[in-house]
C-alpha positions in Angstrom: -54.5 29.9 -26.0 -50.8 29.0 -25.4 -51.4 25.3 -24.9 -53.0 25.1 -28.3 -49.8 25.9 -30.2 -49.5 23.7 -33.3 -46.0 24.9 -33.9 -44.9 23.0 -30.8 -44.2 19.4 -31.6 -45.1 18.2 -28.1 -48.4 19.9 -28.1 -49.2 18.7 -31.6 -48.3 15.1 -30.6 -50.5 15.4 -27.6 -53.5 16.6 -29.6 -53.0 13.9 -32.3 -52.8 11.2 -29.6 -55.9 12.5 -27.9 -58.0 12.5 -31.1 -56.7 9.0 -32.0 -57.6 7.6 -28.5 -61.1 9.1 -28.8 -61.6 7.5 -32.2 -60.2 4.1 -31.2 -62.3 4.1 -28.1 -65.5 4.9 -30.0 -64.8 2.1 -32.5 -63.9 -0.5 -29.9 -66.9 0.3 -27.7 -69.3 0.1 -30.8 -67.9 -3.4 -31.7 -68.4 -4.6 -28.1 -71.9 -3.2 -27.9 -72.8 -5.0 -31.2 -71.4 -8.2 -29.9 -73.4 -7.9 -26.7 -76.6 -7.5 -28.6 -76.2 -10.1 -31.2 -73.1 -12.1 -30.7 -72.9 -15.7 -29.5 -70.2 -17.2 -27.5 -68.2 -19.9 -29.2 -64.8 -21.5 -29.0 -62.8 -23.9 -26.9 -63.6 -23.8 -23.2 -61.0 -24.3 -20.5 -60.9 -27.3 -18.3 -61.6 -25.3 -15.1 -65.1 -25.1 -13.8 -66.4 -22.9 -11.0 -69.8 -24.1 -9.8 -70.6 -25.3 -13.3 -69.4 -22.1 -15.0 -66.6 -22.5 -17.5 -64.6 -19.9 -19.4 -63.3 -19.8 -23.0 -59.6 -20.0 -23.9 -59.2 -16.5 -25.3 -55.9 -16.0 -27.0 -54.2 -12.6 -26.6 -55.7 -10.3 -29.3 -53.4 -9.7 -32.2 -54.3 -6.0 -32.1 -53.2 -5.7 -28.5 -49.8 -7.4 -29.2 -49.2 -5.2 -32.2 -50.1 -2.0 -30.2 -47.9 -3.1 -27.3 -44.9 -3.6 -29.6 -45.5 -0.4 -31.5 -45.9 1.7 -28.3 -42.7 0.2 -26.8 -40.7 1.0 -29.9 -42.2 4.5 -30.2 -41.4 5.1 -26.5 -37.7 4.1 -27.0 -37.5 6.4 -30.1 -39.3 9.2 -28.3 -36.8 9.3 -25.4 -33.6 8.6 -27.4 -34.1 10.3 -30.8 -31.6 13.0 -31.7 -32.7 16.5 -30.8 -34.7 18.2 -33.5 -36.4 15.0 -34.7 -40.2 15.3 -35.2 -42.1 14.7 -32.0 -38.9 13.7 -30.2 -38.1 14.4 -26.5 -34.6 13.1 -26.2 -32.9 12.6 -22.8 -30.5 15.4 -23.4 -33.1 18.0 -24.3 -34.7 20.6 -22.1 -36.0 19.7 -18.7 -37.0 21.7 -15.7 -34.5 19.9 -13.5 -31.8 20.7 -16.0 -32.8 24.4 -16.1 -32.8 24.5 -12.3 -29.3 22.9 -12.1 -28.0 25.4 -14.7 -29.4 28.4 -12.8 -27.9 27.1 -9.5 -24.5 26.6 -11.1 -24.7 30.1 -12.6 -25.7 31.6 -9.3 -22.9 29.8 -7.4 -20.4 31.0 -10.0 -21.6 34.6 -9.7 -21.5 34.4 -5.9 -18.0 32.9 -5.9 -16.7 35.6 -8.3 -18.3 38.4 -6.3 -17.0 37.3 -2.9 -13.8 35.6 -3.8 -11.6 38.4 -2.6 -12.3 39.5 0.9 -10.0 41.0 3.5 -9.7 39.2 6.9 -12.2 41.4 8.6 -15.0 40.8 6.0 -14.1 37.2 5.7 -14.6 36.7 9.5 -17.9 38.8 9.3 -19.2 36.4 6.7 -18.0 33.4 8.6 -19.8 34.5 11.8 -23.1 35.0 9.9 -22.9 31.5 8.3 -21.7 30.0 11.7 -24.8 31.4 13.4 -27.0 29.7 10.9 -25.2 26.3 10.3 -23.1 25.7 13.4 -24.5 27.6 16.5 -27.4 25.0 16.9 -24.8 22.5 18.2 -21.8 24.6 19.2 -23.7 27.5 20.6 -23.7 31.2 19.7 -20.5 31.7 21.7 -18.9 28.6 20.3 -18.5 27.0 23.7 -20.4 23.8 22.8 -23.6 24.3 24.9 -22.3 22.6 28.0 -20.7 19.7 26.3 -23.3 19.1 23.6 -20.6 19.7 21.0 -16.9 20.6 21.0 -15.9 23.9 22.6 -14.5 25.9 19.7 -13.0 28.5 22.0 -10.3 26.0 22.9 -10.5 23.7 19.9 -7.4 24.3 17.8 -5.5 25.7 20.8 -2.7 24.2 22.8 -5.0 23.3 25.7 -7.6 21.8 23.3 -4.9 19.6 21.7 -3.8 18.4 25.1 -7.3 17.3 26.0 -7.7 15.5 22.7 -4.4 13.6 23.4 -5.5 12.7 26.9 -9.2 11.8 26.2 -9.1 10.8 22.5 -11.0 11.9 19.5 -13.6 10.3 17.3 -11.6 11.4 14.3 -12.0 13.0 10.8 -12.8 9.8 8.9 -9.2 9.1 8.0 -7.9 5.6 7.4 -6.0 5.8 10.7 -9.4 5.8 12.5 -10.3 7.6 15.6 -7.5 8.7 18.0 -7.5 6.6 21.1 -7.1 8.1 24.6 -3.4 8.1 25.4 -3.7 8.8 29.1 -2.7 5.6 30.9 -1.7 4.0 27.6 1.2 5.1 25.4 1.5 8.2 27.7 2.1 7.9 31.3 1.0 11.3 32.5 -0.7 14.5 31.4 2.8 16.2 31.5 3.9 14.0 28.7 0.8 15.0 26.6 1.6 18.7 27.2 5.2 18.1 26.1 4.1 16.3 22.9 1.7 19.1 22.1 4.2 21.8 22.8 6.6 20.1 20.4 3.9 20.0 17.8 3.1 23.7 18.1 6.8 24.7 18.1 8.1 22.4 15.4 5.2 20.9 13.4 2.3 23.3 13.2 2.6 26.3 10.7 0.0 28.3 12.7 2.8 30.6 14.1 1.4 30.0 17.7 4.2 29.4 20.3 3.5 26.7 23.0 3.0 28.0 26.5 4.1 24.6 28.0 7.6 23.4 28.0 8.7 21.1 25.2 10.9 18.9 27.4 11.0 15.4 25.9 8.3 16.4 23.4 10.2 15.2 20.3 10.9 11.8 21.8 7.3 11.5 22.9 6.0 12.6 19.5 8.2 10.0 17.7 7.1 7.2 19.9 3.4 8.0 20.3 2.3 10.3 17.5 4.4 9.7 14.4 2.8 6.2 13.8 -0.4 8.0 12.4 0.8 11.6 11.8 4.3 10.9 10.6 7.5 12.4 12.0 6.9 15.5 9.9 3.2 15.7 11.1 1.9 15.7 7.5 -0.3 12.7 8.0 1.6 10.1 6.0 -0.1 10.7 2.7 -3.6 11.0 4.1 -3.4 8.1 6.6 -4.0 10.6 9.4 -4.8 14.3 9.8 -2.1 16.7 8.7 -1.1 18.5 11.9 1.1 21.0 10.2 -2.2 22.8 9.7 -3.3 22.5 13.3 -4.4 25.8 14.8 -5.0 27.4 11.3 -8.1 27.9 9.4 -7.0 25.3 6.9 -7.4 22.6 9.5 -10.9 23.8 10.3 -11.7 23.8 6.5 -10.5 20.2 6.3 -13.0 19.3 9.1 -15.8 21.1 7.3 -15.0 19.1 4.1 -14.6 15.7 5.8 -17.1 15.9 8.7 -16.1 14.7 12.2 -17.1 12.0 14.6 -18.4 13.1 17.9 -19.3 11.5 21.2 -22.9 12.6 21.0 -23.3 12.3 17.2 -21.4 12.9 14.0 -20.9 16.3 12.4 -21.8 16.0 8.7 -19.5 17.3 6.1 -20.4 20.5 4.1 -19.7 19.1 0.6 -23.4 18.7 -0.2 -23.7 22.2 -1.8 -25.2 24.0 1.1 -22.1 26.2 1.4 -20.1 27.8 -1.4 -16.3 27.4 -1.1 -15.9 31.0 0.0 -18.5 30.4 2.8 -16.6 27.4 4.0 -13.4 29.4 4.1 -15.1 32.2 5.9 -16.5 29.7 8.6 -13.0 28.2 9.0 -11.5 31.7 9.5 -14.1 32.6 12.0 -13.9 29.4 14.0 -10.1 29.6 14.0 -10.3 33.1 15.5 -12.4 31.9 18.4 -9.4 30.0 19.9 -6.9 32.8 19.4 
């Protein structure tokens, strides 16, 4: 039988230990049975008394102390001995968890190499399939957010979507700048000013290539007074203090959201850095989501 393989140190150690335990148990039980039949209690009794019944002061058996120390030392050696030592099972040796992690890493590497080069059409196709599994439960199959349950991705990343965020605020992307406060009635006096600031962003900050439909007007002045404090005059986010809006409207901005997670008014969207998606899958989802608002 495969489990009775004496060439395997672990199996051999288990067999020796089992035999030793059986022999020790037999000897100890024999001694106790003999004492029960003929032995007489003796020794110093304790001071406590329970209904006239006293107990002896029994010191810890020397054999137990020695066994405890030896087993402890053996356990340390067993776990930390160099690989290849007799009966050793060092921490850096084979384990099922280690084998599983190696297989997952190998699979992910093969997956990444196989799908790393995709044209735009195939990338969007992959992104749509992943989206339907991972994102549609909140954003809906059509990406419209299921009547306000989540963000409407058909306008998210667009000029109109940005205007709504400026007016109503956003829970943010976990940047040090914190969530973006609603600017309507605050730093901006009207919706028209929000449109001008966003138009300036699309025409002069964003690298998406999308032209603003609204007039820029005083957009640059509004941007510098109300937006640059967190995003910087160049829109690059001031070294990570706030979101980099030069990417706004592109798949790179969506990818940043997938990696960071996003606060929401009905709950937070988790980030996807926990291994559930490969890098190419995150890029594919970003490309597909970005295409919804085109």
